[in-house]
C-alpha positions as CSV (number, residue, x, y, z in Angstrom):
1,X,142.6,97.1,237.4
2,X,140.9,95.8,240.6
3,X,140.9,92.4,242.3
4,X,139.2,89.3,241.0
5,X,136.9,89.4,244.0
6,X,135.9,93.0,243.3
7,X,135.2,92.2,239.6
8,X,133.1,89.2,240.7
9,X,131.1,91.4,243.0
10,X,130.5,93.9,240.2
11,X,129.4,91.1,237.8
12,X,127.0,89.8,240.4
13,X,125.5,93.3,241.0
14,X,125.2,93.8,237.3
15,X,123.3,90.5,236.8
16,X,121.0,91.5,239.7
17,X,120.2,94.8,238.0
18,X,119.6,93.2,234.6
19,X,117.3,90.6,236.2
20,X,115.3,93.2,238.0
21,X,114.9,95.3,234.9
22,X,113.7,92.5,232.6
23,X,110.0,92.9,231.8
24,X,107.8,90.3,233.4
25,X,105.6,90.2,230.3
26,X,108.4,88.9,228.1
27,X,109.2,86.0,230.5
28,X,105.5,85.1,230.7
29,X,104.5,85.8,227.2
30,X,106.3,83.9,224.4
31,X,104.7,86.1,221.7
32,X,107.6,88.5,221.8
33,X,111.2,87.6,222.3
34,X,113.9,90.2,222.7
35,X,116.5,87.5,221.8
36,X,114.8,86.8,218.5
37,X,114.4,90.5,217.8
38,X,118.1,90.9,218.4
39,X,118.7,88.2,215.8
40,X,116.6,90.1,213.3
41,X,118.7,93.2,214.0
42,X,121.9,91.4,213.5
43,X,120.6,90.0,210.2
44,X,119.7,93.5,208.9
45,X,123.1,95.0,210.0
46,X,125.0,92.2,208.2
47,X,123.6,93.5,204.9
48,X,125.7,96.7,205.5
49,X,124.6,100.2,204.8
50,X,121.0,100.5,203.6
51,X,120.9,104.0,202.1
52,X,117.8,104.8,200.0
53,X,118.2,103.7,196.4
54,X,121.2,101.5,197.2
55,X,121.8,97.8,196.6
56,X,121.8,97.3,200.4
57,X,118.3,98.8,200.6
58,X,117.1,96.6,197.9
59,X,118.5,93.5,199.7
60,X,116.8,94.6,202.9
61,X,113.5,95.3,201.2
62,X,113.4,91.8,199.7
63,X,114.2,90.3,203.1
64,X,111.4,92.2,204.7
65,X,108.8,91.6,202.1
66,X,109.5,87.8,202.3
67,X,109.5,87.9,206.1
68,X,106.2,89.7,206.5
69,X,104.3,87.8,203.8
70,X,105.5,84.5,205.3
71,X,104.0,85.7,208.6
72,X,100.6,86.2,206.9
73,X,100.6,90.0,206.3
74,X,99.4,91.8,203.2
75,X,102.5,93.8,202.0
76,X,102.2,96.7,199.6
77,X,105.0,98.8,198.2
78,X,104.3,102.5,198.1
79,X,106.7,103.9,195.5
80,X,107.6,107.5,194.9
81,X,110.5,109.5,193.5
82,X,112.7,112.3,194.7
83,X,115.4,114.3,193.0
84,X,118.9,113.9,194.5
85,X,119.8,117.4,195.6
86,X,123.5,116.8,194.6
87,X,122.9,115.7,191.1
88,X,119.3,116.5,190.2
89,X,118.8,112.8,189.1
90,X,115.7,110.9,190.2
91,X,116.0,108.4,193.0
92,X,113.3,105.7,193.5
93,X,112.0,105.4,197.0
94,X,109.7,102.7,198.4
95,X,107.7,102.7,201.7
96,X,106.4,99.3,202.8
97,X,102.9,99.0,204.1
98,X,102.3,95.8,206.1
99,X,98.7,95.2,206.9
100,X,97.3,92.9,209.6
101,X,93.6,92.2,209.6
102,X,92.9,94.5,206.6
103,X,89.2,94.0,206.9
104,X,89.1,96.1,210.1
105,X,88.5,99.8,209.1
106,X,89.5,101.1,212.5
107,X,93.3,100.9,212.6
108,X,96.6,101.6,214.4
109,X,99.8,102.5,212.7
110,X,103.2,101.4,213.9
111,X,106.0,103.1,212.0
112,X,109.8,102.9,211.7
113,X,112.3,104.1,209.1
114,X,114.3,101.5,207.4
115,X,116.9,103.5,205.6
116,X,120.4,104.4,207.0
117,X,122.1,107.7,206.9
118,X,124.6,107.9,204.0
119,X,127.6,108.6,206.3
120,X,128.4,108.7,210.0
121,X,128.7,112.5,209.9
122,X,129.0,112.9,213.7
123,X,131.9,110.5,214.0
124,X,135.0,112.4,215.3
125,X,137.4,110.2,213.5
126,X,135.8,108.9,210.3
127,X,132.7,111.1,209.3
128,X,132.7,109.6,205.8
129,X,133.1,106.0,207.0
130,X,130.7,103.0,206.9
131,X,127.5,103.5,208.8
132,X,125.4,100.3,209.4
133,X,122.7,101.9,211.6
134,X,122.1,99.1,214.1
135,X,120.1,101.3,216.5
136,X,119.3,104.2,214.2
137,X,117.5,102.3,211.5
138,X,117.5,98.5,212.2
139,X,116.1,98.5,215.8
140,X,112.6,99.6,214.9
141,X,112.5,97.3,211.9
142,X,113.7,94.3,213.9
143,X,111.1,95.0,216.6
144,X,108.4,95.0,214.0
145,X,109.7,91.8,212.5
146,X,109.5,90.0,215.8
147,X,106.1,91.6,216.6
148,X,104.7,90.1,213.4
149,X,104.5,86.7,215.1
150,X,101.8,87.9,217.4
151,X,99.7,89.8,214.9
152,X,97.6,87.0,213.4
153,X,96.2,86.2,216.9
154,X,95.4,89.9,217.7
155,X,91.8,90.0,218.8
156,X,89.4,92.9,218.9
157,X,88.0,95.4,216.4
158,X,91.3,97.2,215.6
159,X,93.6,96.4,212.7
160,X,97.3,97.2,212.6
161,X,99.5,98.5,209.9
162,X,103.3,98.4,210.1
163,X,104.7,101.1,207.8
164,X,108.4,101.2,207.0
165,X,109.5,104.6,205.8
166,X,112.1,105.1,203.2
167,X,114.4,108.2,203.1
168,X,113.9,109.3,206.7
169,X,117.5,110.6,206.5
170,X,118.6,110.7,202.9
171,X,120.7,113.7,204.0
172,X,124.1,114.7,202.5
173,X,124.1,118.4,203.5
174,X,122.6,120.6,206.2
175,X,119.7,121.8,204.2
176,X,118.6,118.5,202.8
177,X,115.0,117.6,203.9
178,X,114.3,114.7,206.3
179,X,111.3,112.4,206.6
180,X,110.6,112.0,202.8
181,X,108.9,108.7,203.2
182,X,106.6,109.6,206.1
183,X,105.8,112.9,204.5
184,X,104.8,111.1,201.2
185,X,102.8,108.6,203.2
186,X,101.0,111.2,205.3
187,X,100.0,113.3,202.3
188,X,98.7,110.3,200.4
189,X,96.7,109.2,203.4
190,X,95.2,112.6,204.0
191,X,94.3,113.0,200.3
192,X,92.8,109.5,200.2
193,X,90.7,110.3,203.3
194,X,89.4,113.5,201.8
195,X,88.5,111.9,198.5
196,X,87.0,108.8,200.0
197,X,89.6,106.5,198.3
198,X,91.0,105.5,201.7
199,X,88.2,103.8,203.7
200,X,90.1,103.0,206.8
201,X,91.0,105.5,209.6
202,X,94.1,105.5,211.8
203,X,92.9,106.2,215.3
204,X,96.5,106.7,216.4
205,X,100.1,105.6,215.9
206,X,103.6,105.0,217.3
207,X,106.9,105.6,215.7
208,X,109.7,103.3,216.9
209,X,113.2,104.7,216.5
210,X,116.4,103.9,218.4
211,X,114.8,101.4,220.7
212,X,117.7,98.9,221.1
213,X,120.3,100.9,223.0
214,X,122.0,98.6,225.6
215,X,121.6,101.4,228.1
216,X,118.0,102.1,227.3
217,X,115.9,104.9,229.0
218,X,112.9,106.1,227.1
219,X,111.5,109.4,228.3
220,X,108.4,111.0,226.9
221,X,109.1,112.9,223.7
222,X,108.1,116.5,224.3
223,X,106.2,117.1,220.9
224,X,104.2,113.9,221.5
225,X,103.4,115.0,225.0
226,X,102.5,118.6,224.1
227,X,100.1,117.9,221.2
228,X,96.6,117.6,222.8
229,X,95.5,114.8,220.4
230,X,98.7,112.8,220.9
231,X,99.2,113.2,224.7
232,X,96.6,110.5,225.5
233,X,98.6,108.0,223.4
234,X,101.8,108.8,225.3
235,X,99.9,108.4,228.6
236,X,98.5,105.0,227.6
237,X,101.8,103.6,226.5
238,X,103.7,104.7,229.7
239,X,100.8,103.5,231.9
240,X,101.1,100.0,230.2
241,X,104.8,100.1,230.9
242,X,104.2,101.0,234.6
243,X,101.7,98.2,235.1
244,X,104.1,95.7,233.5
245,X,107.0,97.0,235.6
246,X,109.1,97.8,232.5
247,X,111.6,100.3,234.0
248,X,113.1,101.4,230.7
249,X,110.1,103.6,230.2
250,X,110.4,106.8,232.4
251,X,107.3,108.8,232.7
252,X,108.7,112.3,232.4
253,X,109.4,114.7,229.5
254,X,112.9,114.2,228.2
255,X,113.6,115.8,224.8
256,X,111.9,117.2,221.8
257,X,112.7,115.3,218.6
258,X,111.9,115.9,215.0
259,X,111.0,112.4,213.7
260,X,108.6,110.6,211.4
261,X,105.8,111.3,213.9
262,X,105.8,115.0,212.9
263,X,104.5,114.6,209.3
264,X,102.2,111.8,210.3
265,X,100.5,114.0,212.9
266,X,100.7,117.4,211.2
267,X,100.1,116.3,207.5
268,X,98.2,113.0,208.0
269,X,96.3,114.1,211.1
270,X,97.2,110.8,212.8
271,X,97.9,111.3,216.5
272,X,101.3,109.7,216.6
273,X,103.8,109.4,219.5
274,X,107.5,108.9,219.2
275,X,109.1,106.1,221.1
276,X,112.8,106.9,221.1
277,X,115.8,107.0,223.3
278,X,117.7,109.9,221.8
279,X,120.4,109.8,224.5
280,X,122.6,107.5,222.4
281,X,126.4,108.2,222.3
282,X,126.9,106.2,219.1
283,X,124.3,108.2,217.2
284,X,125.5,108.9,213.6
285,X,128.9,107.4,214.2
286,X,130.6,104.2,213.1
287,X,130.0,102.8,216.6
288,X,126.3,102.4,215.9
289,X,126.7,98.6,215.6
290,X,125.0,95.5,217.0
291,X,127.5,95.6,219.9
292,X,125.9,98.8,221.2
293,X,122.4,97.2,221.2
294,X,120.6,94.8,223.4
295,X,117.9,92.1,223.1
296,X,116.8,93.0,226.6
297,X,116.0,96.5,225.4
298,X,114.1,95.3,222.3
299,X,112.2,92.9,224.6
300,X,111.3,95.7,226.9
301,X,109.9,97.9,224.2
302,X,108.3,95.1,222.2
303,X,106.5,93.7,225.2
304,X,105.0,97.1,226.0
305,X,103.9,97.8,222.4
306,X,102.3,94.4,222.1
307,X,100.4,94.8,225.4
308,X,99.3,98.3,224.3
309,X,98.0,96.9,221.0
310,X,96.0,94.2,222.9
311,X,94.3,96.9,224.9
312,X,93.0,98.8,221.8
313,X,89.2,98.4,221.9
């Protein structure tokens, strides 16, 4: 078990490491608080599972609409329907589009999915148990909730849309499609741009997914890095992190991930990078709870995203 002295030394070393890794910007800039973001994550998780079309999703949506409108955003519900592949019955889906400075036609998109997977299918003990999706679902949403406090004061010519995608993983079987919400959004945007019904243009975007892991290390997602139009977005974000001394961002290719950025880029023609730590042992298990997440991690990612937004000119 080890001596008390040894344990004390380990605790001291751990505190030193945590202190060194804490982003300077968060300490100096009260606009984004990892602690507050963690509070939002815990509030979302307390609702329970938030599967598309469920009561939990409805409760979460009401919470989010109220939160973002209170912060001064224009919130639009983008509804669509899918047919459940198990029953053939229609299921109502709703993306949330949260606009900041809607008068600015040159815009940036920040996206996250806000649904949870129906079951923790990778859990070795209880693959049909309760899945609350603290990191895989709530983390990106919580980050955007906290980021909303800085949006009204965002200067410059660029507007920002937060888009919360429904049905990113409304998946019950291996062949069920992913990314239903972002696919619908991307197609609507592309069609609107072509017809002239959508006057604004997204210059680029970020998808925020699984960004609260207590042991956070965000490498560069390989699809985002390999697409010529998206690579500059990756390089910008990681350069911001380097300047800020945020060590959780590691400037090297790490994994290729299919995520909401794929339809946004391929169907919507929005150069969108994926900000994700896919190396998460609790992924799609009952262990993906708030205890596996960290306000420090949310603070690291949120401070970098905010500084990156401020640099959009």
